[in-house]
PLY file of the C-alpha trace (Angstrom):
ply
format ascii 1.0
element vertex 214
property float x
property float y
property float z
element edge 213
property int vertex1
property int vertex2
end_header
0.00 0.00 0.00
1.14 3.54 -0.81
-0.83 6.03 1.24
-1.65 8.72 -1.29
-0.18 12.18 -0.98
-2.79 14.90 -1.29
-4.81 15.02 -3.49
-4.24 11.39 -4.51
-6.02 8.20 -3.61
-4.14 5.37 -1.96
-2.38 3.08 -4.44
-2.25 -0.69 -3.87
-0.03 -3.35 -5.43
-0.77 -7.09 -5.51
1.63 -9.50 -7.24
1.93 -13.24 -7.80
3.80 -15.47 -10.25
5.27 -12.74 -12.44
2.01 -10.83 -12.69
0.85 -7.78 -10.77
-2.21 -5.65 -10.10
-2.24 -1.96 -9.22
-5.46 -0.64 -7.73
-6.00 3.07 -8.49
-3.32 5.51 -9.62
-3.99 8.88 -7.95
-3.99 12.08 -9.99
-0.59 11.49 -11.55
0.87 14.61 -9.90
2.92 12.62 -7.38
3.66 9.59 -9.52
7.42 10.23 -9.54
7.38 9.71 -5.77
5.47 6.45 -5.96
7.58 5.00 -8.77
10.62 4.62 -6.57
8.61 2.66 -4.03
6.99 0.36 -6.58
10.06 -0.31 -8.69
11.57 -2.92 -6.38
8.30 -4.84 -6.16
7.94 -5.03 -9.94
11.16 -6.92 -10.66
10.46 -9.91 -12.93
6.87 -8.76 -13.54
5.94 -9.14 -17.21
2.23 -8.29 -17.12
0.33 -5.82 -14.97
-3.34 -4.93 -14.68
-4.54 -1.53 -13.47
-7.97 -1.63 -11.83
-9.81 1.64 -11.17
-12.29 1.35 -8.33
-14.39 4.20 -9.73
-14.36 7.14 -12.11
-13.00 10.05 -10.07
-9.81 11.82 -11.16
-8.00 11.35 -7.84
-8.14 7.58 -8.59
-7.72 7.59 -12.39
-5.69 10.66 -13.37
-2.40 8.79 -13.01
-3.40 6.11 -15.54
-1.51 7.48 -18.57
1.63 8.33 -16.56
1.68 4.86 -15.03
1.16 3.23 -18.42
4.09 5.10 -19.97
6.34 4.28 -17.02
5.50 0.58 -17.03
5.77 0.16 -20.79
9.15 1.85 -20.62
10.20 -1.04 -18.40
8.86 -3.59 -20.86
5.83 -4.47 -18.73
2.57 -5.11 -20.60
-0.34 -3.08 -19.19
-4.05 -3.95 -19.15
-6.68 -1.55 -17.81
-9.76 -2.88 -16.02
-12.81 -1.43 -14.28
-16.46 -2.15 -13.69
-18.27 -1.73 -17.00
-19.96 1.52 -15.91
-16.66 3.13 -14.89
-15.01 1.79 -18.05
-17.58 3.50 -20.28
-17.10 6.81 -18.44
-13.30 6.65 -18.81
-13.57 5.79 -22.49
-15.85 8.79 -23.05
-13.53 11.03 -21.03
-16.60 12.38 -19.22
-15.10 15.25 -17.21
-18.43 15.97 -15.51
-18.42 12.57 -13.80
-14.63 12.15 -13.55
-14.32 15.59 -11.88
-10.98 16.34 -13.52
-11.98 20.02 -13.80
-11.88 20.23 -9.99
-8.12 19.56 -10.25
-7.60 22.01 -13.11
-7.11 19.15 -15.58
-8.81 17.38 -18.46
-9.15 13.62 -18.61
-8.22 12.33 -22.03
-10.47 9.43 -23.10
-8.67 6.13 -22.59
-9.21 2.56 -23.68
-10.25 0.15 -20.92
-9.39 -3.40 -21.93
-11.56 -5.26 -19.43
-15.16 -4.13 -18.84
-16.02 -6.21 -15.77
-19.43 -7.12 -14.45
-20.50 -7.74 -10.88
-19.40 -11.21 -9.75
-16.68 -11.61 -12.36
-13.10 -12.36 -11.35
-9.84 -10.57 -11.94
-6.84 -12.92 -11.92
-3.28 -12.12 -10.88
-1.09 -15.20 -11.18
-2.79 -17.81 -9.02
-4.86 -15.21 -7.15
-8.52 -14.55 -7.96
-10.21 -11.32 -6.91
-13.99 -10.98 -7.04
-15.47 -7.81 -8.55
-18.31 -6.46 -6.39
-20.35 -3.63 -7.90
-21.05 -1.16 -5.08
-22.82 1.88 -6.57
-23.60 4.85 -4.36
-20.48 7.02 -4.29
-20.59 6.79 -8.10
-22.57 4.61 -10.48
-19.50 2.55 -11.36
-17.96 2.12 -7.92
-16.65 -1.39 -7.30
-14.71 -3.30 -4.64
-12.27 -6.17 -5.10
-12.40 -9.12 -2.68
-9.42 -11.41 -2.21
-10.26 -14.53 -0.23
-7.31 -16.42 1.24
-5.58 -16.96 4.54
-6.00 -13.22 5.02
-9.25 -11.92 3.54
-8.89 -8.47 1.96
-11.45 -6.04 0.57
-10.21 -3.16 -1.59
-13.03 -0.67 -1.18
-12.20 2.43 -3.21
-14.38 5.26 -1.89
-17.36 3.07 -1.01
-16.34 2.76 2.64
-13.52 4.11 4.80
-12.46 3.68 8.38
-15.20 5.51 10.25
-17.26 6.77 7.32
-18.56 6.03 3.83
-18.20 7.72 0.46
-20.09 10.93 -0.21
-23.13 10.76 -2.46
-23.61 14.40 -3.50
-21.40 14.22 -6.62
-22.52 13.23 -10.15
-24.08 9.72 -10.27
-23.95 9.42 -6.45
-27.00 7.97 -4.68
-27.45 7.52 -0.93
-30.00 4.73 -1.26
-27.69 2.76 -3.54
-24.77 3.31 -1.16
-26.79 1.93 1.76
-27.70 -1.14 -0.27
-24.05 -1.60 -1.28
-22.91 -1.44 2.35
-25.58 -3.94 3.37
-24.22 -6.28 0.72
-20.61 -5.82 1.87
-21.73 -6.79 5.37
-22.20 -10.35 4.07
-18.46 -10.77 3.40
-15.92 -12.09 5.87
-13.08 -9.56 5.82
-9.93 -9.31 7.92
-8.78 -5.97 6.53
-10.55 -3.37 4.43
-8.22 -1.33 2.22
-9.91 1.97 1.36
-9.21 4.54 -1.31
-8.16 7.12 1.30
-7.05 6.98 4.89
-6.17 4.03 7.08
-6.81 0.30 6.99
-10.19 -0.88 8.31
-9.27 -3.51 10.91
-12.76 -3.94 12.40
-14.73 -4.68 9.24
-18.07 -5.74 10.70
-18.09 -3.19 13.52
-17.12 -0.37 11.15
-19.91 -1.32 8.73
-22.53 -1.66 11.45
-21.74 1.79 12.87
-21.97 3.44 9.44
-25.16 1.58 8.50
-26.64 2.70 11.82
-26.22 6.31 10.74
-27.67 5.67 7.27
-30.69 3.61 8.22
0 1
1 2
2 3
3 4
4 5
5 6
6 7
7 8
8 9
9 10
10 11
11 12
12 13
13 14
14 15
15 16
16 17
17 18
18 19
19 20
20 21
21 22
22 23
23 24
24 25
25 26
26 27
27 28
28 29
29 30
30 31
31 32
32 33
33 34
34 35
35 36
36 37
37 38
38 39
39 40
40 41
41 42
42 43
43 44
44 45
45 46
46 47
47 48
48 49
49 50
50 51
51 52
52 53
53 54
54 55
55 56
56 57
57 58
58 59
59 60
60 61
61 62
62 63
63 64
64 65
65 66
66 67
67 68
68 69
69 70
70 71
71 72
72 73
73 74
74 75
75 76
76 77
77 78
78 79
79 80
80 81
81 82
82 83
83 84
84 85
85 86
86 87
87 88
88 89
89 90
90 91
91 92
92 93
93 94
94 95
95 96
96 97
97 98
98 99
99 100
100 101
101 102
102 103
103 104
104 105
105 106
106 107
107 108
108 109
109 110
110 111
111 112
112 113
113 114
114 115
115 116
116 117
117 118
118 119
119 120
120 121
121 122
122 123
123 124
124 125
125 126
126 127
127 128
128 129
129 130
130 131
131 132
132 133
133 134
134 135
135 136
136 137
137 138
138 139
139 140
140 141
141 142
142 143
143 144
144 145
145 146
146 147
147 148
148 149
149 150
150 151
151 152
152 153
153 154
154 155
155 156
156 157
157 158
158 159
159 160
160 161
161 162
162 163
163 164
164 165
165 166
166 167
167 168
168 169
169 170
170 171
171 172
172 173
173 174
174 175
175 176
176 177
177 178
178 179
179 180
180 181
181 182
182 183
183 184
184 185
185 186
186 187
187 188
188 189
189 190
190 191
191 192
192 193
193 194
194 195
195 196
196 197
197 198
198 199
199 200
200 201
201 202
202 203
203 204
204 205
205 206
206 207
207 208
208 209
209 210
210 211
211 212
212 213
């Protein structure tokens, strides 16, 4: 995990058997700082997937910078997102992506994998479940990795102590509540959010937030 420098999201790296996954890329402004941290972990990696948890610029703006950096190292790059987020990124919809709030434009980009709820994203021998969790945005999605340690990468759907805001384009409080109710069905040791600190009390954290929303 790289805890994002303002105004970036957190950036996560998962790797196995010569393959890797990066979850969210920040705005791109601070990418030169993250590259030095990631470089050592990417030795012998030949293929890498970038998964964007949702559409917002603080999670997607670094996509082109990361792609150039990785391809310069001879690493093949695949972009993935929930199908709703993928369509928004391919349109370059600045209204939803909110790039204008950072004084930028988001150039339309190709997303190779348009993923549906319940589909899997594979990294070596690891399989991560895509969970569509609309509410913060229409395309928000979490990734669930079930193993000896059960991890949930949550984007901006839920944080430690709070949940994603719903007053931005395509946000919906009712959908967010339903998404959180669904996440409550998963057994999770650590939640890894798009901003802030690790959620180490998954069920208790969810129950407190749902109590406020119900």
